[in-house]
Structures are given as C-alpha cells and as structure tokens.
N, CA, C and O of each residue as an XYZ file, in Angstrom:
364
protein
N     111.241     95.381     81.236
C     110.180     94.503     80.758
C     109.398     95.148     79.622
O     109.371     94.637     78.502
N     108.764     96.275     79.925
C     107.948     96.935     78.913
C     108.830     97.500     77.813
O     108.441     97.515     76.645
N     110.011     97.963     78.179
C     110.939     98.494     77.188
C     111.389     97.428     76.202
O     111.902     97.762     75.134
N     111.212     96.168     76.530
C     111.629     95.067     75.669
C     110.533     94.601     74.731
O     110.563     93.459     74.271
N     109.561     95.461     74.437
C     108.536     95.126     73.464
C     107.368     94.331     73.989
O     106.739     93.592     73.233
N     107.062     94.461     75.253
C     105.918     93.747     75.815
C     104.625     94.218     75.166
O     104.478     95.389     74.814
N     103.711     93.305     75.018
C     102.372     93.599     74.539
C     101.578     94.145     75.715
O     101.503     93.504     76.763
N     100.985     95.323     75.552
C     100.231     95.964     76.632
C      98.749     95.717     76.384
O      98.213     96.116     75.350
N      98.086     95.056     77.335
C      96.685     94.673     77.188
C      95.843     95.344     78.267
O      96.126     95.231     79.460
N      94.808     96.041     77.824
C      93.821     96.664     78.707
C      92.675     95.670     78.846
O      91.993     95.375     77.864
N      92.453     95.149     80.056
C      91.426     94.122     80.249
C      90.110     94.701     80.755
O      89.236     93.958     81.202
N      89.964     96.018     80.687
C      88.699     96.648     81.075
C      87.669     96.431     79.963
O      87.994     95.903     78.900
N      86.437     96.840     80.220
C      85.371     96.689     79.224
C      85.660     97.572     78.016
O      86.480     98.487     78.086
N      84.984     97.291     76.913
C      85.174     98.107     75.715
C      84.767     99.554     75.960
O      85.376    100.467     75.402
N      83.742     99.778     76.789
C      83.329    101.151     77.099
C      84.404    101.870     77.910
O      84.727    103.024     77.626
N      84.956    101.200     78.911
C      86.033    101.804     79.702
C      87.232    102.129     78.812
O      87.848    103.187     78.945
N      87.554    101.211     77.905
C      88.662    101.416     76.971
C      88.387    102.628     76.087
O      89.274    103.451     75.860
N      87.155    102.735     75.589
C      86.782    103.863     74.731
C      86.863    105.192     75.475
O      87.133    106.230     74.871
N      86.633    105.161     76.774
C      86.684    106.381     77.585
C      88.109    106.874     77.811
O      88.306    108.022     78.209
N      89.091    106.039     77.568
C      90.486    106.430     77.729
C      91.369    105.236     78.002
O      91.024    104.370     78.806
N      92.511    105.187     77.335
C      93.436    104.063     77.480
C      94.840    104.503     77.069
O      95.025    105.588     76.517
N      95.802    103.669     77.339
C      97.159    103.934     76.882
C      97.197    103.799     75.365
O      96.585    102.881     74.819
N      97.898    104.687     74.674
C      97.889    104.669     73.202
C      98.319    103.336     72.597
O      97.791    102.933     71.561
N      99.265    102.647     73.226
C      99.783    101.402     72.662
C      99.027    100.160     73.127
O      99.376     99.043     72.746
N      98.008    100.348     73.937
C      97.288     99.204     74.509
C      96.289     98.601     73.534
O      95.648     99.297     72.747
N      96.184     97.307     73.615
C      95.177     96.542     72.877
C      94.096     96.166     73.883
O      94.413     95.769     75.004
N      92.828     96.283     73.502
C      91.734     95.967     74.419
C      91.281     94.523     74.246
O      90.782     94.135     73.190
N      91.464     93.742     75.293
C      90.901     92.397     75.381
C      90.244     92.338     76.752
O      90.919     92.086     77.751
N      88.921     92.569     76.813
C      88.232     92.582     78.109
C      88.450     91.278     78.879
O      88.646     90.217     78.286
N      88.412     91.375     80.190
C      88.608     90.198     81.037
C      87.699     89.051     80.613
O      88.110     87.891     80.640
N      86.470     89.364     80.222
C      85.525     88.314     79.813
C      85.983     87.571     78.561
O      85.489     86.478     78.282
N      86.923     88.148     77.797
C      87.415     87.525     76.565
C      88.818     86.938     76.699
O      89.379     86.449     75.718
N      89.382     86.983     77.886
C      90.758     86.515     78.067
C      90.907     85.048     77.672
O      91.970     84.647     77.197
N      89.885     84.257     77.855
C      89.960     82.842     77.501
C      90.094     82.584     76.016
O      90.611     81.541     75.616
N      89.635     83.519     75.182
C      89.669     83.319     73.731
C      90.436     84.401     72.982
O      90.741     84.224     71.802
N      90.752     85.499     73.626
C      91.338     86.642     72.931
C      92.826     86.582     72.677
O      93.378     87.492     72.058
N      93.497     85.530     73.140
C      94.947     85.459     73.012
C      95.407     84.323     72.100
O      96.579     83.946     72.134
N      94.514     83.776     71.294
C      94.852     82.624     70.456
C      95.940     82.922     69.441
O      96.645     82.010     69.011
N      96.094     84.195     69.046
C      97.076     84.565     68.027
C      98.376     85.105     68.619
O      99.211     85.633     67.885
N      98.559     84.982     69.918
C      99.725     85.546     70.590
C     100.642     84.422     71.065
O     100.190     83.454     71.676
N     101.925     84.560     70.778
C     102.947     83.600     71.197
C     102.985     83.512     72.724
O     103.002     84.535     73.408
N     102.998     82.318     73.242
C     102.979     82.119     74.695
C     104.267     82.604     75.370
O     104.305     82.730     76.594
N     105.313     82.875     74.598
C     106.559     83.424     75.137
C     106.591     84.953     75.083
O     107.505     85.577     75.621
N     105.589     85.554     74.431
C     105.521     87.013     74.291
C     105.370     87.672     75.663
O     104.473     87.301     76.420
N     106.221     88.632     75.999
C     106.003     89.379     77.244
C     104.691     90.167     77.160
O     104.435     90.850     76.169
N     103.879     90.070     78.189
C     102.568     90.726     78.224
C     102.428     91.477     79.541
O     102.755     90.956     80.607
N     101.938     92.706     79.449
C     101.585     93.483     80.636
C     100.091     93.740     80.557
O      99.613     94.318     79.581
N      99.353     93.322     81.563
C      97.911     93.552     81.612
C      97.612     94.638     82.636
O      98.266     94.728     83.674
N      96.618     95.459     82.329
C      96.188     96.473     83.290
C      94.685     96.660     83.191
O      94.061     96.248     82.213
N      94.103     97.287     84.217
C      92.665     97.558     84.254
C      92.463     98.912     84.926
O      93.245     99.832     84.686
N      91.446     99.055     85.751
C      91.214    100.323     86.443
C      92.069    100.425     87.701
O      92.680    101.458     87.974
N      92.099     99.321     88.467
C      92.821     99.387     89.742
C      93.793     98.230     89.968
O      94.542     98.248     90.944
N      93.799     97.243     89.104
C      94.707     96.105     89.226
C      94.039     94.783     89.531
O      94.654     93.733     89.348
N      92.789     94.801     89.995
C      92.092     93.563     90.348
C      91.799     92.669     89.155
O      92.104     91.477     89.179
N      91.212     93.238     88.117
C      90.923     92.445     86.912
C      92.214     92.034     86.217
O      92.295     90.954     85.631
N      93.212     92.890     86.282
C      94.507     92.546     85.692
C      95.098     91.323     86.393
O      95.689     90.463     85.741
N      94.943     91.241     87.709
C      95.431     90.073     88.455
C      94.700     88.808     88.008
O      95.320     87.757     87.849
N      93.391     88.906     87.806
C      92.618     87.745     87.341
C      93.041     87.354     85.929
O      93.163     86.168     85.624
N      93.264     88.344     85.066
C      93.699     88.069     83.695
C      95.078     87.416     83.694
O      95.318     86.461     82.954
N      95.979     87.929     84.520
C      97.323     87.366     84.607
C      97.263     85.894     85.015
O      97.940     85.055     84.422
N      96.460     85.587     86.017
C      96.322     84.200     86.470
C      95.744     83.317     85.361
O      96.223     82.205     85.140
N      94.720     83.810     84.667
C      94.104     83.038     83.584
C      95.100     82.790     82.452
O      95.146     81.693     81.895
N      95.886     83.788     82.114
C      96.870     83.632     81.041
C      97.974     82.659     81.446
O      98.429     81.860     80.627
N      98.397     82.723     82.678
C      99.412     81.778     83.147
C      98.884     80.350     83.093
O      99.631     79.429     82.763
N      97.614     80.156     83.411
C      97.009     78.824     83.321
C      96.929     78.344     81.880
O      96.909     77.141     81.624
N      96.882     79.295     80.925
C      96.856     78.945     79.503
C      98.255     78.682     78.957
O      98.409     78.312     77.793
N      99.271     78.870     79.787
C     100.633     78.580     79.367
C     101.485     79.784     79.010
O     102.626     79.621     78.578
N     100.960     80.987     79.180
C     101.764     82.181     78.932
C     102.766     82.316     80.074
O     102.404     82.217     81.246
N     104.028     82.543     79.718
C     105.086     82.483     80.722
C     105.615     83.840     81.178
O     106.294     83.917     82.202
N     105.323     84.898     80.449
C     105.866     86.223     80.783
C     104.736     87.239     80.907
O     104.666     88.192     80.131
N     103.860     87.037     81.872
C     102.710     87.923     82.078
C     102.924     88.700     83.370
O     103.290     88.133     84.399
N     102.691     90.000     83.298
C     102.887     90.860     84.463
C     101.672     91.750     84.665
O     101.064     92.211     83.699
N     101.323     91.987     85.914
C     100.209     92.865     86.273
C     100.741     94.291     86.359
O     101.530     94.620     87.246
N     100.299     95.132     85.426
C     100.717     96.534     85.423
C      99.925     97.391     86.383
O     100.233     98.568     86.567
N      98.900     96.809     87.002
C      98.073     97.566     87.936
C      96.952     98.296     87.225
O      96.331     97.767     86.303
N      96.701     99.516     87.665
C      95.619    100.314     87.108
C      96.088    101.288     86.044
O      97.285    101.529     85.889
N      95.134    101.845     85.314
C      95.436    102.797     84.246
C      96.233    103.978     84.777
O      97.239    104.359     84.178
N      95.805    104.565     85.887
C      96.533    105.715     86.436
C      97.972    105.347     86.780
O      98.895    106.122     86.529
N      98.155    104.173     87.351
C      99.497    103.703     87.696
C     100.363    103.557     86.444
O     101.534    103.937     86.442
N      99.778    103.006     85.387
C     100.512    102.842     84.135
C     100.854    104.209     83.530
O     101.958    104.401     83.019
N      99.915    105.155     83.587
C     100.174    106.491     83.056
C     101.281    107.182     83.847
O     102.130    107.855     83.264
N     101.276    107.022     85.163
C     102.337    107.606     85.990
C     103.690    107.001     85.651
O     104.701    107.703     85.626
N     103.711    105.706     85.390
C     104.954    105.046     85.001
C     105.480    105.651     83.713
O     106.677    105.910     83.593
N     104.594    105.880     82.746
C     105.005    106.500     81.488
C     105.565    107.895     81.721
O     106.575    108.262     81.122
N     104.923    108.676     82.583
C     105.377    110.035     82.851
C     106.761    110.031     83.499
O     107.575    110.917     83.239
N     107.019    109.044     84.332
C     108.292    108.984     85.052
C     109.419    108.332     84.263
O     110.591    108.632     84.489
N     109.068    107.444     83.341
C     110.106    106.694     82.634
C     110.063    106.860     81.131
O     110.962    106.377     80.443
N     109.061    107.519     80.600
C     108.918    107.662     79.159
C     107.941    106.650     78.612
O     107.352    105.877     79.367
N     107.761    106.649     77.288
C     106.801    105.737     76.653
C     107.078    104.286     76.997
O     108.216    103.894     77.253
N     106.012    103.497     76.998
C     106.135    102.087     77.353
C     106.888    101.294     76.307
O     107.545    100.309     76.642
N     106.813    101.691     75.062
C     107.493    100.940     74.002
C     108.468    101.809     73.275
O     109.135    101.347     72.349
C-alpha cells in the first residue's frame, strides 16, 4: 500500500507535527480534514496517522464519507516509525 505511492497524512495538531513527524508526511490536522483534501484525487491511496490511532480513525471515516476510496489508518506515529524501521522507507 504505502510502497505504491500513498500520500501520508499526519492528522495531529500543527504543534504536534512540529515536535516530530515522518519526513514524507503532510500535516492536515483533524480539524481541517473537511477542507484540507480539496486538491487530492479521491482515488489517491492515503494513509492517515496521529499519536495513537484514534484521530486517524476519525479522519479515515470522514474521508471515506467525502468519497475517498483508498484510505487506511496507519495508527500512531510510533507505530508508523516502527514500520519504517522494519520495512524501510514508506515511499
């Protein structure tokens, strides 16, 4: 999934993002999910993550309601970093 060019979105706050994030991640806070994806193709594979996976689950549901068809919950930042360590870079 991620190896196929998925867009990686960090849905944490801008401050949390500034404190540390995945290098390839784009920050669209959960509060902006309703408007922050207007320029993204609804067929684009997207992986959302947050601190622990809860906000990512809410973002995934909101994006699916907007018609995005390939949205996946990557869980929390630590989980995503561990995935990178075990499998290599996300992209």
